[in-house]
C-alpha positions as CSV (number, residue, x, y, z in Angstrom):
1,X,153.1,9.2,120.9
2,X,152.8,7.8,117.5
3,X,151.7,8.3,113.9
4,X,148.3,9.9,113.3
5,X,146.6,12.3,110.9
6,X,148.0,15.8,110.6
7,X,151.4,14.9,112.1
8,X,154.7,15.8,110.3
9,X,157.0,12.8,110.1
10,X,160.7,13.0,109.3
11,X,162.5,9.8,108.2
12,X,165.7,9.5,110.1
13,X,166.9,6.0,109.0
14,X,165.7,3.4,106.5
15,X,167.6,0.2,106.8
16,X,166.4,-3.1,108.4
17,X,164.1,-1.0,110.5
18,X,162.6,2.4,109.8
19,X,163.3,5.2,112.3
20,X,161.0,8.3,112.1
21,X,160.9,11.5,114.1
22,X,157.4,12.5,115.2
23,X,156.8,15.4,117.7
24,X,160.5,15.4,118.7
25,X,160.3,11.6,119.5
26,X,162.1,9.0,117.5
27,X,159.9,6.0,116.7
28,X,161.4,2.7,115.4
29,X,159.2,0.4,113.4
30,X,159.7,-2.7,111.2
31,X,160.0,-2.4,107.5
32,X,156.8,-4.5,107.2
33,X,154.8,-2.1,109.4
34,X,156.3,0.9,107.6
35,X,155.2,-0.5,104.2
36,X,151.5,-0.5,105.5
37,X,151.5,3.2,106.4
38,X,150.2,5.7,103.9
39,X,151.6,9.2,103.8
40,X,150.9,12.3,101.8
41,X,153.8,14.7,101.0
42,X,152.9,18.3,101.7
43,X,154.3,21.2,99.8
44,X,157.1,23.0,101.7
45,X,156.1,26.2,103.4
46,X,158.5,29.1,102.9
47,X,159.4,30.8,106.1
48,X,159.1,34.6,106.3
49,X,162.5,36.3,106.4
């Protein structure tokens, strides 16, 4: 469990601490730790109808 390459991360809350959802698990980290994590936004993939 945790953050690693090729994982999609959803930010759930961004207050005193940051709560992210990764692989259906919520992960709470400090604002200082969150500031040291680099992310790359990926283009949204359109789902087939």
